[in-house]
C-alpha positions in Angstrom: 198.3 27.2 50.2 198.7 24.8 53.0 201.7 22.5 53.7 201.3 19.4 51.5 202.9 17.3 54.2 199.6 17.8 56.2 197.5 16.4 53.3 195.8 13.1 54.1 197.4 10.0 52.6 195.9 8.5 49.5 193.9 5.5 50.8 193.0 3.9 47.4 196.1 3.1 45.3 195.1 0.1 43.1 192.2 -0.7 40.9 191.4 -3.6 43.1 191.1 -1.3 46.1 189.0 1.0 44.0 186.6 -1.8 43.1 186.5 -3.1 46.6 185.5 0.4 47.9 182.8 0.7 45.2 181.4 -2.8 46.0 181.3 -2.1 49.7 179.6 1.2 49.1 177.1 -0.4 46.8 176.1 -2.9 49.5 175.9 -0.1 52.2 173.7 2.0 50.0 171.2 -0.9 49.6 172.5 -2.2 46.3 171.1 0.8 44.4 173.4 2.3 41.9 171.1 5.3 41.4 171.4 6.7 45.0 173.2 10.0 45.0 175.2 9.1 48.2 176.6 6.0 46.4 177.6 8.2 43.4 179.3 10.7 45.6 181.3 7.9 47.3 182.3 6.4 43.9 183.5 9.8 42.7 185.5 10.2 46.0 187.1 6.8 45.5 187.9 7.6 41.9 189.4 10.9 43.0 191.7 9.2 45.4 192.7 6.4 43.0 193.6 8.8 40.2 196.2 10.4 42.3 198.2 7.2 42.3 198.1 6.8 38.5 201.4 7.0 36.6 202.3 8.4 34.1 201.5 12.0 34.9 199.8 12.8 31.6 197.2 10.1 32.3 196.7 11.4 35.8 196.1 14.9 34.4 193.4 13.4 32.0 191.8 11.5 34.9 191.9 14.6 37.0 189.8 16.4 34.4 187.2 13.6 34.6 187.3 13.6 38.4 186.7 17.4 38.6 183.8 17.2 36.2 182.2 14.4 38.2 182.9 16.1 41.5 181.3 19.4 40.3 178.3 17.3 39.0 177.8 15.7 42.5 178.0 19.2 44.1 175.6 20.8 41.7 173.0 18.1 41.1 173.1 16.0 44.3 174.3 18.7 46.7 177.0 16.5 48.2 180.4 18.1 48.5 182.9 15.3 49.3 186.5 16.1 48.2 188.9 13.3 47.5 191.1 14.4 50.4 188.5 13.4 53.0 189.5 10.3 54.9 186.4 8.2 54.3 185.9 4.9 56.1 184.3 1.8 54.6 180.6 1.5 54.2 179.9 5.2 54.9 176.3 6.0 53.9 175.1 9.4 52.7 171.4 8.8 53.5 169.9 11.7 51.6 171.2 14.3 49.3 171.3 18.1 49.3 173.3 20.4 51.4 176.0 18.0 52.6 179.3 19.8 52.9 182.4 17.9 54.1 185.7 19.7 54.8 188.6 18.4 52.8 190.6 17.5 56.0 187.7 15.8 57.7 187.8 12.1 58.7 184.7 9.9 58.8 184.9 6.4 60.3 183.5 3.1 59.1 179.8 2.4 59.0 178.8 6.0 59.7 175.6 7.7 58.4 175.5 11.3 57.2 172.0 12.8 56.4 171.0 15.8 54.4 172.0 19.3 55.4 175.1 18.2 57.4 178.2 20.4 57.5 181.6 19.2 58.7 183.8 22.2 58.6 186.4 24.5 60.2 185.4 26.9 62.9 187.9 29.7 62.6 189.2 31.5 59.5 192.7 31.7 60.8 192.8 27.8 61.3 191.5 26.6 57.9 192.8 23.0 58.2 191.0 22.2 61.5 188.3 19.7 60.6 186.1 17.2 62.5 187.1 13.6 63.1 184.2 11.2 63.3 184.7 7.7 64.8 183.1 4.5 63.5 179.3 4.0 63.5 178.6 7.7 64.0 175.0 8.7 63.1 174.7 12.3 62.1 171.1 13.7 62.0 169.7 16.1 59.3 171.0 19.6 59.5 173.7 19.0 62.1 176.7 21.2 62.1 180.1 19.9 63.4 182.8 22.6 63.4 186.5 22.8 64.2 189.0 20.2 65.3 186.6 18.2 67.3 186.5 14.4 67.7 183.4 12.4 67.9 184.0 8.9 69.5 182.7 5.6 68.1 178.9 5.1 68.2 178.0 8.8 68.8 174.5 9.9 67.9 174.2 13.5 66.7 170.6 14.8 66.7 169.0 16.8 64.0 170.1 20.4 63.8 172.7 20.0 66.6 175.7 22.3 66.6 178.7 20.4 67.9 181.7 22.6 68.9 183.4 20.3 71.5 184.7 16.7 71.6 182.1 14.0 72.2 183.0 10.8 74.0 182.2 7.4 72.5 178.6 6.2 72.8 177.2 9.7 73.7 174.2 11.4 72.2 174.3 15.1 71.4 171.3 17.2 70.7 170.1 20.8 70.4 171.1 24.0 68.7 173.9 24.3 71.2 174.9 20.7 71.5 174.9 19.2 75.0 176.3 15.8 76.0 173.7 13.5 77.5 
């Protein structure tokens, strides 16, 4: 087990914040409630909100509901988005299937994640290292971003790119061994 002091802070504490996040996500996903990306973000927001619920017995009940919904998103939609991810506002999961986000990852506002994307750790002996994406990052299908790397604001990641190093703001990375252009 990792040190709990390293866990990301809960960003959604009140029902009002929960509904605001859901409303923003609904707008970002084209006002379509049926989109799998929207459902995954709603489950993520619910997961964060339930951690602030008191009393404890109610939180335990809500946790059971959260884990059932989370597993459903993983199994049916192929979007693995744990509640511990720092998720910005209006993040869009453009397509479903094969999206895996590390629990310590951070995704900035107005970013787009497409199918087959992996944000994960790079080394087994450093399990809590995770990518940090800035705002307005556009991640192409099949891209892999590994380790404690930071992608600046406005970065474009091409399809099937493998990103292992930091990327400055506004850059474009492409290729199986990502290069900065």
